C-alpha positions in Angstrom: 17.5 133.6 72.7 15.0 131.0 74.2 14.6 130.4 78.0 16.1 126.8 77.4 19.2 128.1 75.4 19.5 131.1 78.3 19.5 128.4 80.7 22.4 126.4 79.3 24.2 129.6 78.7 23.8 130.4 82.3 25.2 127.5 83.6 28.2 127.1 81.1 29.0 130.7 82.5 28.6 129.5 86.1 31.1 126.7 85.6 33.7 128.7 84.0 33.5 131.3 86.8 34.0 128.4 89.2 36.9 127.0 87.2 38.4 130.3 87.4 38.3 130.5 91.3 40.3 129.0 93.8 38.4 127.2 96.5 38.6 129.1 99.7 39.3 125.9 101.6 42.9 126.3 99.9 43.9 128.9 102.4 43.6 126.7 105.2 46.9 126.0 107.0 48.7 122.7 106.7 50.9 120.7 109.3 54.1 120.3 106.9 55.1 121.9 103.5 54.4 118.4 102.0 50.8 118.3 103.3 50.4 121.9 102.1 51.8 121.0 98.4 49.5 117.7 98.2 46.4 119.4 99.6 46.9 122.3 97.1 46.6 119.8 94.1 43.8 118.4 95.5 42.1 121.6 95.8 43.0 122.9 92.1 41.5 119.5 90.9 38.3 120.0 92.9 38.1 123.5 91.4 37.9 121.6 88.0 35.9 118.6 89.0 33.3 120.5 90.5 31.7 122.6 88.0 32.4 119.7 85.4 29.8 117.6 87.5 27.6 120.2 87.9 27.3 120.8 84.1 26.9 117.2 83.2 24.3 116.7 85.9 22.5 119.9 84.7 22.4 118.5 81.0 21.2 115.5 82.3 18.4 117.0 84.2 17.6 119.3 81.0 17.6 116.7 79.0 15.0 114.6 81.1 13.1 117.6 82.1 13.1 118.6 78.0 12.0 115.4 76.4 9.8 114.2 79.6 6.7 114.2 77.4 8.0 112.5 74.1 7.1 109.2 72.7 9.9 106.5 72.8 8.4 105.1 69.9 8.6 108.8 67.8 12.6 108.7 68.8 15.0 109.1 65.8 18.4 108.6 65.4 21.0 111.3 66.3 22.5 113.0 63.7 26.2 113.2 63.5 27.8 116.4 64.9 31.1 116.6 64.1 31.5 120.3 65.9 30.3 118.7 69.0 32.3 115.4 68.9 35.6 118.1 68.3 34.4 120.3 71.3 34.2 117.4 73.8 37.4 115.8 72.5 39.2 118.9 72.9 37.9 120.1 76.2 38.5 116.4 77.7 42.2 116.8 76.6 42.6 120.2 78.1 41.1 119.0 81.4 43.5 116.0 81.1 46.5 118.4 80.5 45.7 120.5 82.9 45.5 117.5 85.3 48.7 116.1 84.2 50.6 119.4 84.4 49.4 120.1 88.4 50.3 116.5 89.2 53.7 116.6 87.7 54.4 120.1 89.3 53.7 118.6 92.7 55.5 115.7 92.3 58.7 117.4 91.0 58.8 119.2 94.1 61.5 118.3 96.6 59.2 118.1 99.3 57.3 115.4 97.7 60.4 113.6 95.8 62.5 113.4 98.5 65.4 114.7 96.4 65.9 118.2 98.0 68.5 119.5 100.6 67.9 119.4 104.4 68.8 121.0 107.7 69.0 117.6 109.1 68.8 114.1 108.3 67.1 111.1 110.2 67.2 107.5 109.6 64.0 105.6 110.0 64.0 101.6 110.5 61.3 99.5 110.4 61.1 96.1 112.0 58.7 93.2 113.3 56.9 95.3 114.8 58.3 99.0 115.8 59.8 102.0 114.3 63.4 103.4 115.3 65.1 106.3 114.7 68.8 107.4 114.5 70.3 110.8 114.0 73.9 110.3 112.6 75.1 113.6 112.7 74.0 114.0 116.6 75.0 110.3 117.4 71.6 109.8 118.9 68.9 107.1 118.7 65.4 106.7 119.7 63.3 103.9 119.8 60.0 105.4 120.9 59.3 108.9 118.9 60.9 111.0 116.2 61.7 114.2 117.4 61.9 117.0 115.0 62.2 120.6 115.1 59.5 123.1 113.8 60.4 125.0 110.7 63.5 122.9 109.8 63.6 121.1 106.6 64.2 117.3 107.8 65.2 114.4 105.2 64.0 110.9 106.4 66.0 107.8 105.1 63.5 105.1 105.5 64.5 101.5 105.5 63.8 98.0 107.0 65.7 95.4 108.8 63.5 92.6 108.0 60.8 92.9 105.4 58.5 95.2 103.6 57.0 98.1 105.9 55.4 101.6 105.2 56.1 104.6 106.9 53.0 106.7 106.9 52.4 109.7 109.0 48.7 110.8 107.4 48.9 114.3 109.3 52.2 115.6 107.7 51.5 114.2 104.1 54.5 111.5 104.6 54.2 108.3 103.4 57.1 106.0 102.1 57.9 102.1 101.5 60.4 100.8 103.6 62.5 98.0 101.7 65.2 95.9 103.3 68.7 96.8 102.3 67.3 100.0 100.3 66.5 103.5 101.2 63.6 105.5 100.4 63.7 109.5 101.0 61.0 112.0 102.3 61.8 115.6 102.7 59.4 117.9 104.6 59.3 121.0 106.6 56.9 120.6 109.5 55.3 124.1 110.1 53.2 123.2 113.3 54.4 121.9 116.6 52.7 118.8 117.8 52.3 115.2 118.0 51.3 113.2 115.0 50.9 109.4 114.6 53.1 107.0 112.7 51.4 104.1 110.9 52.7 101.1 109.2 50.8 101.4 105.9 51.8 98.0 104.5 50.1 94.8 106.2 53.8 93.0 107.7 52.2 90.3 109.9 50.5 89.4 113.0 51.6 92.6 115.0 51.1 95.1 112.2 47.8 96.8 113.8 50.5 97.5 116.9 53.3 98.8 114.5 53.0 102.5 115.7 55.1 105.4 116.9 54.9 109.3 116.9 56.5 112.3 115.3 57.2 114.9 118.0 57.6 118.4 116.2 58.8 120.8 118.8 60.7 123.9 119.0 64.2 124.4 118.5 65.0 124.7 121.9 63.2 121.9 123.2 64.6 119.7 120.6 68.4 120.9 121.4 67.3 119.9 125.3 66.0 116.5 123.9 69.1 115.8 121.9 71.2 116.7 125.1 68.9 114.3 127.4 69.4 111.3 124.8 73.5 111.8 124.8 73.7 112.1 128.5 72.0 108.7 128.9 
């Protein structure tokens, strides 16, 4: 085997090893079950995309180096190679199948589709230019923040009182359009306590940039204490 062929084989072998291993970043913690599912898919796709990119660039550099001294006038037409064409067609189909199956597996999860059961439900209302939240089971409403307990599955019923908005909490992996007279559902389980910024992700008018709120993920004890204080008002 020549050195050139040995180099190509080495590159291919390295790509296959990289594809078969999950990135170490996938072991990082997530703030919610939704974010965990989304980033898990991203890392799996990166595990495929990075080796393919390295392989393509390696072939490109090898080709440039291998034929760097060739005379353009002596170039000959490329001959048909059915094996090569079948190989890259099948390889592309396998990659697309992997992406499709991986994406469907995440989109079908309850925490992403919004169809799962939950421990509690909160109604999220959008209006010019503010967010408000109602807890129907506890008969509590809040106009400044969404308070939810950690490690409890929450279903958010997102709607609008006037026109189109979009409820977006990037750090929790949550995003949904808010339509008038229509409900879109988000289901998630927050995994870390903390305060997370809420944005409107749909341009809704002059006050769009000011349409912000907060999600306060707290312990069960503090959540119950907050509910009691709201009921007393």
